[in-house]
C-alpha positions in Angstrom: 165.1 -89.2 158.9 164.2 -92.8 158.2 165.8 -95.1 160.8 166.0 -98.8 160.5 166.6 -101.3 163.3 170.0 -103.0 163.2 170.3 -106.6 164.2 172.8 -108.8 166.0 175.9 -109.1 163.7 175.8 -105.5 162.7 179.2 -104.0 163.8 177.5 -100.7 165.0 176.0 -102.8 167.8 179.5 -103.7 169.1 181.0 -100.2 168.9 181.5 -97.8 171.8 179.1 -95.0 171.1 180.6 -91.4 171.2 179.3 -88.6 173.4 177.0 -86.1 172.0 178.4 -82.5 172.0 175.9 -80.7 169.8 172.4 -80.2 171.2 170.4 -78.9 168.2 167.4 -79.7 166.0 169.2 -82.7 164.5 169.5 -84.3 167.9 165.8 -83.5 168.7 164.9 -85.1 165.3 166.9 -88.2 166.1 165.2 -88.6 169.5 161.8 -88.1 167.9 162.5 -90.7 165.2 163.9 -93.1 167.8 160.7 -93.0 169.7 158.7 -93.7 166.5 160.9 -96.7 165.8 160.6 -98.0 169.4 156.8 -97.7 169.6 156.4 -99.3 166.1 158.7 -102.2 167.0 157.0 -102.4 169.7 159.6 -101.9 172.4 160.1 -100.3 175.8 163.6 -98.9 175.0 165.9 -98.1 172.1 169.5 -97.0 172.0 170.9 -95.0 169.1 173.3 -97.8 168.0 170.2 -100.0 167.4 169.3 -97.6 164.5 172.8 -97.3 163.2 173.8 -94.1 165.1 176.9 -94.6 167.3 176.1 -91.8 169.7 175.4 -91.9 173.5 171.6 -91.5 173.5 168.7 -93.8 174.3 165.0 -93.5 174.8 162.6 -95.5 177.1 159.0 -95.7 177.8 158.3 -98.5 180.3 154.6 -97.7 180.8 153.0 -97.2 177.4 151.9 -100.8 176.9 149.8 -100.9 180.1 149.1 -97.2 180.9 149.7 -93.7 179.9 153.0 -93.1 178.0 156.0 -91.8 179.9 158.6 -91.2 177.2 162.1 -90.3 178.5 165.3 -89.5 176.6 168.8 -89.8 178.1 171.8 -88.1 176.4 175.3 -88.9 177.6 174.0 -91.1 180.5 176.3 -92.3 183.2 175.4 -94.9 185.9 177.0 -93.3 189.0 175.8 -95.8 191.7 173.8 -99.0 191.9 172.2 -101.3 194.4 174.2 -104.1 195.9 171.0 -106.1 195.6 170.4 -107.8 192.2 167.5 -109.6 190.7 167.1 -111.9 187.6 164.5 -111.1 185.1 163.5 -111.9 181.5 164.6 -109.5 178.8 164.2 -109.3 175.1 165.9 -107.0 172.6 164.6 -105.4 169.4 168.0 -106.2 167.8 167.7 -109.9 168.7 164.1 -110.7 167.7 162.3 -113.8 168.9 164.7 -114.6 171.7 164.5 -114.0 175.5 167.3 -114.0 178.1 167.5 -114.2 181.9 169.6 -111.2 183.0 170.7 -110.2 186.5 170.5 -106.4 187.1 170.8 -104.1 190.1 167.4 -103.4 191.8 168.1 -99.6 191.5 170.6 -97.3 189.8 171.5 -93.6 190.1 171.9 -92.0 186.7 173.3 -88.7 185.5 172.3 -87.5 182.0 171.6 -84.5 179.8 168.3 -83.6 178.2 167.7 -82.3 174.6 168.9 -78.8 175.7 172.1 -80.1 177.3 170.8 -79.5 180.8 172.3 -81.9 183.4 169.9 -84.2 185.4 170.3 -86.9 188.0 167.9 -89.4 189.3 167.3 -92.8 190.9 165.5 -95.4 189.0 164.2 -98.8 190.2 162.2 -101.8 189.0 161.4 -101.9 185.2 162.9 -98.5 184.6 166.3 -99.5 186.1 166.3 -102.7 184.1 165.4 -100.9 180.9 168.0 -98.2 181.5 170.7 -100.8 182.2 169.8 -102.7 179.0 170.0 -99.5 176.8 173.1 -98.3 178.6 174.8 -101.6 177.7 174.0 -100.9 174.0 176.0 -97.6 174.3 179.0 -99.7 175.3 178.7 -102.3 172.6 177.2 -104.9 175.0 174.2 -107.1 174.0 172.1 -109.3 176.2 173.8 -112.3 174.6 176.9 -111.1 176.6 175.2 -110.7 180.0 172.3 -113.1 180.0 171.3 -116.7 179.6 169.0 -117.6 176.8 165.6 -119.0 177.9 
């Protein structure tokens, strides 16, 4: 499946993505293609709405630019807890090229999600992973960094 990045102004980026209910080869192919688009862009995360698919899935790899790749896919994610401490950081978005924003995010989050087989997982993420997950999670809810950050 050929996927193309969608850019600010595309209505799919403002829609609430729907939960995934079918865990099959089509979903596996979507995730594989999303990783290909993310790495080619080159980015650290990509949500399905950014490639025109309004479903609750995103992929991240926060290490591949500096170290060994650590690709992770999150299906039907839910942030179930977060730090009371927050930190501001600079973020960019593949759907808003050439611009950077200062965004305040929690220093850690607890996440529940499913994998490609529909198995449930939970974990705590901090640092760059927490930032990236929050950014991609926003995309699933139709939120862009233009809504939560200040342009730099």
